[in-house]
C-alpha positions, 0 to 999 in steps of 0.5 A: 769424655774419660779425661773430662769426667776423671779430672782431679780423680782416678782416670783408670777407675772412670775408664773402667767404669765406661768399659764395664757398663758398655760390656754389660749393655752389649751382653745383657738384654738391655735393648728390647729387640735383642734376643740373643742376650742374657735377660736381666729379670729381677727388678732390683738388678735392673734398678742397680744397673739403671742407677749405676749408669745414671750416676755415670751420666750425671758425672759426665754432665756435671763435668761438661758443665764445669768446662 
């Protein structure tokens, strides 16, 4: 997916974004059933993480549709 999403752009940047967002998902309390994670309590931070992930998903969808 990284190769498709980074076509004509910076592969390392997109790869790092995937890795960082995965790390955030694994370390922070994103899923309701996890109790041993760091809680994100301020809506401005929740919004930031949401839109960052949404942007990556949007890039992937657009890249797939171009293929």
